[in-house]
N, C-alpha and C positions, 0 to 999 in steps of 0.2 A: 520401317522401312524393315522388307523383308528378303532374308537373303538366302542360303545355300548351304549349307556349312559343310565341308569334302570329312577329313579326316579327323581321327580324333587318339591322342597320343596322350594318354595318360601316365609320365614320367616325369622321375626331379630335375629338378636346373644344378647343375656345377657350376655354378664362375667362371671363367676363361677369360683371360687378359693377351690371346692370337687376336689379331680382323682379320675380316677376308675381304683382304683387297687384292690380292693376289690374281695376279693373268692367269689362265687356265689352257687346257691340252683337251678337246673333246675330243675320242678317239670312235669314230661311226665304221659299224660292219653291216653289211647289206643282210639281209635273213634267207635261210635256206632258199626258205619260199619265195620267192617274188608277189608284193600285196597284201601278203598273210597278216595282216592287220595285230601285228606282235601286240600286249595290253601287259598280266601282268609277269612280273620280274623277278630274282630270285636270287641271291647268293651262293650257295653250296659250302661248306667248309673250304673242298682242297681248289678255292678258286675258280672252279667251273660255276654258269653265268646260264640258269634253265630261265625260260620264258615259253610266252603262248604264244599259237599261233596262231589266233583263234580262226577267223576266215580258212586260211588253211584245215585247219580239223587234226594239228599236231599239238607238242609236246615237244619243246625245243633246247638244244643247250648249245653250247660254244662253252667249248674249253680253250686253259690259260693257253694251250698252241695252238689257237685261231682253229680249230678244227669244227664242225660240226655235226647233231647229229636229233636227229627227227624221231618222234616216235605219233603213228597216226593213232586216238583212236577210232574205236571198233562204234556201228551203231550212226553212223555221221553224228558225233559225238563233236560240239568244239569250243575250247579249252580259254577260260578268260582270264584269271587268276591263278598262280602256281604259286604253290608256296612247298621249300626245301625240308621232311625234317629228317630226324634222327633212322628214320627205314624208310624212306625216298624220297621218289616226291608226288606232292597231294596237286591236287587242279576240282577250281568247277565245272563242272559242265551246263552248260545252258540249253543244247538243244533235248536234252536226255536226262534231265530236273536228276542230278545225281551228283556229289564231293569223290573224286577218282583217287586213286593211290597210282600212281607209278613204278615201279620196281627198276631202273637202268637197268639192273645187272640179266637181269629173265627175259628184259619187251611185258610181263606178264601187268597185265590195265586189271583193275580189283573195280567195280560202282558202284558205291553204295544211294540204294534210291533215295531219293526226299519224298517220307508219306505222303504229304501233304498233299503232293504235286508241284511243291512252290519248282522256284524258278532261283537257283542259287548265285549269286553276282558276287560278293571278298569272302575271304576265306583268310583266316589266324588259326595257326597251332598252340594251343594251349600247351602249359609247362607240363602238364599232367596228359600228352597225348590226346588231347579231345580239340576235336575240328571242329571252330566256330566259326559259322556262314550266315549272311545275309540273303532276304531274298523280298521281292516284292512290299511284301508289308508284312516283317518282322524279323528275328533273327534264331539261326541252331544252334543245336551241339548234337556235334557225331560223337559219341564215346566210343575206345577204342573197342571195346566189345560188344559190336554194331549197333547198338542201341541213341535212335537219335529225340535229342526235341528240342518241340518250339514249338516261340513262344510270340502270339500273333498281338499287331498293338493296331490302334486307332492309327489313324495315318489326320495330318492337321490339313491337306486337301487329295482328294481323290485323287488327280492325277501322282501323287507321293510316290516316291519307292526313296527303300529303306536303301542305302547304298554301301559306302565304308563302315567299317569293322574294328576295331582296338583294342589290344585286352591293356586294362594296366597293373600292376606288380598285386597286385591285391587278387587279386582273378578275375575281377566285375566287368563286363562285357557295354565300352560306350561303341554308340553308332548315330547315325546321326539320318535325314533324312532329307531327300536331291527332287524338283523340280525344275524343269527350267520354260514350261509355259504351259497354256495348257486354263486352267479354271481359275480365275481370280490371278494374283502378278504371281512374277516367277520369283523363286524363294522359296522356301523352308525358314521358320524360325527356333527348329525346336535340337534338344543334343539331351539325348539320354542313354543313362544306365542304364545296369540287366546287372542284379544277382541271384546269381542264379540260385542257392545256398535258400532265400527265401522270396521266389519268383517276386523282386515287387521291382518295378518300373520307376525310378528318378526323373521325373522333366525336365531341364531348364533349359525356358526360354534365353532367349540370346539376347542384350546385348553381349555377347559370347563372354584336366586334359587343354592340350591343344587345337587351335578349330583353324583351320581355309575357310577364310567367305568370299564362298565362288563370289554370287555377287555384292557384298556390301567393301568387297575393294582390303583387304585387313587379315590379319593373322592371329591371331585374338589366342590368351590366355586368361584358364577359367580355371578358379578357384572352387570348388566343389564343398568346399563346409562353409564356403560366406554369400554362394549367390542362393537369390532362394528359386525354389524349387519344387514339386509337388511329384509326390509319391502316390503310387499306384502295382496293390499286386492283380497279375495275372498268370490268371491260371494256363500253361500247357501240355503239349500233348505229344505225350509222347508213346515211339513202336521201335517195333527192333524196324533194320532198314534193308528192305532185298534187293540181294547182290548179282552182280555179276561180272564174267572172265575171260578176258582175253587174252591172247600172247602175241603180242606185237613185236615184228624183226624193225631193228632203223633202220632207216635211211642216213648212211654217214657220207658226209658232204666234204669239199675241200676247203684247204687252207681258204679261209676267207680272208678278204683284202680288207683293210683297213685302211683310210683317210685319216690325217689328221689337220688341226683345224686349233687354233691359237687365237685365244677369246680374253676382249678386255671387258672387267667389268663396269658397270654404272653402280656408283655409289652413292650412299643419300642417306645419310641419317635424317629419324623422326622422332616424333611427338608422342608418346603411348596418350590413348585415350582409356584413361584411369573411370569405371563405373565399379557399382558394387559386385565382387567376386569374378570380374572381370576386366582384364586386362586385353584395350586394341589396337596393334599396330599396320599405320594404314601403310598397302605396295606403296612404290612411289609412282609403278606405275599403271596407267588412269589402263580399268578391264580387262587387267592384269589377266583376270577366272583362273584364280592360284586352287590349287588342286592336293594332289599326294605330298605328304608329308614324310618328314624320317626328321630324328634326332636326331646327333651323334654323341659322342665320348663327350665330348664335350662343350652340353648342353647350345649346339648351333639348330637349328632350322630349318632343315635343305627342304622344298621345295618344289613341285611344277606348273610354269604356267604354259595351259594353252595355247595360253598369245604368241609361243617360240620363245618363252627365256628358261634354265634354272634357276630359282632364284632361295638366298640365305639368309634368314636372321641372325643377325648375333645380339641377343635379346639382353646383354647386359651393358650393352651401351645403342642401342633402339635403332643401329647399323641395320642398312642390306646391302647385300649384290644385287645384280641379277648379269648373268650368264645371257647373251644369244646364244641360241640351238642353229649351226651350222648349215644346215637343211633346212628352206622353206617352206612355210606349212604342212609340218610331217606329224602336227596331233591331231590325236588327244597324246598323254604320256602318263605314263608309273613308270617310278623312281626306288631306287633299291640301296642301301648303304653298304661296301665293301666294306664289312667289319677287318680283315684282316690287315688289309694291304692299304686302304682309304677310296676312298674315289664313289661317288656316284654313278649309278648304270642305271638308265633309260631306255624307255624302250621308243621310239616314233612308229605308231599308228596308222599315219594316212591317213586318218580319218574328214580331214576337210580342204581333205583334194586331194586327187590323180597320180601319187608322186610313189615314189622307192621303199619300201617299208626298213626299217634298220635297227641293232641296238644300239647303244653309243656309254662312251662313258668320261666324266666329269671328272681331270683328278686338277689340285689348286701346288703350289709350291707351302700352303698353308700346314 
């Protein structure tokens, strides 16, 4: 069976006794630019919520007082993923094939062109300040000194692409392939790990780090020391990245009008499936199309379902809770946990229907 695996999260688990059965409040805010295709989202230490407005070509912020500002990208840029770092806001810019940096205090935007001309997709910030990104046929790293390194990989199908990535606590980069349709069956069957110190890429074949199986309709846990895999040394390409600068004045919006909805979860216990090095938890909703994943400090696994729900798995009790998103047809979604105050923030990109685009937060009593 071919599967598309979405987000890889290599983190440890700490057992929790709390359940995942509480009703939730879902609060939604319209994006400052209408129909702006919000995608990436991240939370600043002060509680401000940063997100991309891809089709509007802007990086936006929703402050804790519910006011907004938008920073337009120069040269027709369109941000996809945004990440908050100690030195500002970093983002991927697909049309300009660059990794971008925004200084919110000055409005200065600096973009680092990808030497191969590849289109960046997802982004992660390393503990040393490195920016890791995925591109269609590989992954890359932008060092703080402006040097960019790229590793290309052989894809399983000619119409695959590398998409979501994650860094584990040991500095290894995990990534997966994505494939919806085209040549052969939909889905891809490989999870990969890059050791940048040795240039070794280890490939694990699913049965399925935490992984969302988009077509397999499961959330899975991989044990790398047990699961079968193959290793290959990949010679990287390394070059200085050309940079461009621009100063952009933000457009400040009025207070956003929030809507609140109480949602009761559907709760189900499931029977995990065990194979060598893998534990799979089948999602109760058929064809849920689960993707973006986050693990909270209790070890609960949060994820979004493109079919219109936010889910959470308690792996210690094999229990799922799934919360409907109030606005219909509002996917696809990206998510971010608020480490300061709790709650799960998400974007409503409206990619499946011409609906108003929003960002929202789900909070429970747990």
